[in-house]
C-alpha positions as CSV (number, residue, x, y, z in Angstrom):
1,M,52.9,97.6,-43.9
2,I,54.5,97.6,-47.4
3,D,52.8,94.2,-48.1
4,E,49.4,95.8,-47.7
5,I,50.1,97.9,-50.8
6,S,49.2,96.9,-54.3
7,L,50.5,98.5,-57.5
8,C,48.1,99.1,-60.2
9,D,47.9,101.0,-63.5
10,Y,46.6,104.5,-63.7
11,R,42.8,105.2,-63.8
12,T,41.3,108.6,-64.5
13,T,39.5,108.3,-61.2
14,Y,43.0,108.5,-59.5
15,L,43.9,111.9,-60.8
16,D,42.5,114.0,-58.0
17,A,44.2,111.9,-55.3
18,M,47.5,111.8,-57.3
19,H,47.4,115.6,-57.6
20,R,46.8,116.1,-53.9
21,L,49.7,113.7,-53.1
22,D,52.0,115.7,-55.4
23,Q,51.0,118.9,-53.7
24,D,51.8,117.3,-50.3
25,C,55.1,115.8,-51.5
26,F,56.7,118.8,-53.1
27,S,57.3,122.5,-52.5
28,P,55.5,124.9,-55.0
29,E,58.4,125.1,-57.5
30,F,58.4,121.4,-58.1
31,R,54.6,120.7,-58.1
32,F,52.5,119.8,-61.2
33,D,49.3,121.5,-61.8
34,K,46.4,119.1,-62.2
35,E,46.0,119.5,-66.0
36,S,49.8,118.9,-66.5
37,M,49.6,115.8,-64.3
38,R,46.6,114.5,-66.3
39,V,48.4,115.0,-69.6
40,F,51.6,113.3,-68.3
41,A,49.6,110.3,-66.9
42,E,47.4,109.9,-69.9
43,E,50.2,110.1,-72.5
44,P,49.9,107.1,-74.8
45,D,53.5,106.0,-74.1
46,A,53.3,106.5,-70.4
47,V,54.0,103.9,-67.7
48,V,52.0,104.9,-64.6
49,R,52.0,102.8,-61.5
50,V,49.9,103.7,-58.5
51,A,50.4,102.4,-55.0
52,V,47.1,101.7,-53.3
53,I,46.5,100.5,-49.7
54,T,43.6,98.2,-48.8
55,N,41.2,101.0,-48.0
56,G,41.7,102.5,-51.5
57,E,44.0,105.4,-50.5
58,I,46.7,106.3,-52.9
59,V,50.1,106.4,-51.1
60,G,52.4,106.7,-54.0
61,F,52.8,106.7,-57.8
62,V,55.4,107.0,-60.6
63,I,54.9,108.4,-64.0
64,V,57.4,107.4,-66.7
65,H,57.4,108.2,-70.4
66,I,58.8,106.0,-73.1
67,E,60.4,108.1,-75.8
68,Q,62.1,107.4,-79.1
69,I,65.7,108.8,-79.1
70,E,67.3,108.3,-82.5
71,T,67.0,104.5,-83.0
72,E,66.3,103.4,-79.4
73,Q,63.7,103.8,-76.7
74,R,64.4,105.7,-73.5
75,A,62.3,105.9,-70.4
76,Y,62.1,109.2,-68.5
77,V,60.9,109.5,-64.9
78,V,58.4,112.4,-64.9
79,T,57.7,112.1,-61.2
80,L,57.9,109.7,-58.3
81,D,55.7,110.6,-55.3
82,V,55.4,108.7,-52.0
83,A,53.2,109.9,-49.1
84,E,55.2,111.0,-46.0
85,G,54.0,108.1,-43.8
86,Y,55.2,105.6,-46.4
87,R,58.7,106.9,-47.0
88,R,61.8,105.0,-46.0
89,R,59.9,101.7,-46.1
90,G,60.9,100.6,-49.6
91,L,57.8,101.9,-51.5
92,A,59.7,104.3,-53.7
93,G,62.2,101.6,-54.7
94,R,59.3,99.2,-55.4
95,L,57.6,101.7,-57.6
96,L,60.8,102.5,-59.5
97,R,61.7,98.9,-60.0
98,D,58.2,98.1,-61.3
99,A,58.4,101.0,-63.7
100,E,61.9,100.0,-64.9
101,E,60.6,96.4,-65.6
102,R,57.7,97.7,-67.5
103,A,59.8,100.2,-69.5
104,T,62.2,97.4,-70.3
105,A,59.4,95.2,-71.5
106,R,58.3,98.1,-73.8
107,G,61.8,98.3,-75.3
108,A,63.5,101.1,-73.3
109,R,67.2,100.7,-73.1
110,W,67.8,103.2,-70.4
111,M,66.0,105.4,-67.8
112,E,66.7,109.0,-67.2
113,L,65.5,111.6,-64.7
114,H,66.2,115.0,-63.3
115,V,66.5,115.7,-59.6
116,F,66.9,119.1,-57.8
117,S,70.5,119.5,-57.1
118,G,69.7,120.4,-53.5
119,N,67.6,117.3,-52.8
120,E,70.2,115.2,-51.0
121,G,67.7,112.5,-50.0
122,A,66.5,111.9,-53.5
123,I,70.0,112.0,-54.8
124,R,71.1,109.2,-52.4
125,F,67.9,107.2,-53.3
126,Y,68.6,107.3,-57.0
127,E,72.3,106.5,-56.6
128,R,71.5,103.5,-54.3
129,S,69.0,102.5,-57.0
130,G,71.8,102.2,-59.6
131,Y,71.5,105.6,-61.3
132,G,74.6,107.6,-62.2
133,R,74.9,111.3,-62.6
134,T,75.5,112.3,-66.2
135,G,75.2,116.0,-66.1
136,V,73.6,119.2,-64.8
137,R,70.8,121.2,-66.3
138,R,71.1,124.8,-65.2
139,R,67.8,126.6,-64.4
140,F,65.8,123.4,-65.1
141,Y,63.0,124.2,-62.7
142,G,61.0,126.9,-64.4
143,K,60.4,130.2,-62.8
144,S,62.5,129.4,-59.7
145,G,65.5,128.8,-62.0
146,L,66.9,125.9,-59.8
147,D,69.4,123.5,-61.2
148,A,68.8,119.8,-61.7
149,F,71.2,116.9,-61.9
150,V,70.6,114.4,-64.7
151,Y,70.7,110.8,-63.8
152,R,70.7,107.7,-66.0
153,K,70.5,103.9,-65.5
154,D,71.0,101.4,-68.3
155,L,68.1,98.9,-68.2
156,K,68.7,95.2,-68.4
157,F,66.9,93.1,-70.9
158,V,65.7,89.7,-69.7
């Protein structure tokens, strides 16, 4: 099933489906509104990879921003979404690895992300993917005031 999925770059025509998927993947305190998602996806320094199955349905995506931090580039995972029926089949890892490779090619030295401190499944996934916890951001998630762990992975240059 995972072989039927192709990864492609973001297109503006994907926005509605990506937004719907984000609404399905996350509870209200973690969801993006459609305009914020558009801004994140269309940022000039964004790496956006979209997982599409043969019938054209979007079943996952990742949005990563490349940012200048002092004298180096860092990549930051804005969001990683995978449709429920495609979880635990390697798609999230495939999206993340692809984004890491593209970020590395654009000069990023490391990748960072925030994950809700109570999301044990995501924490295990990122740790298995080579990310290490570097800190805690108290009240990171807006109005809900939920804490986030900060994770980081150094990227390997080829």
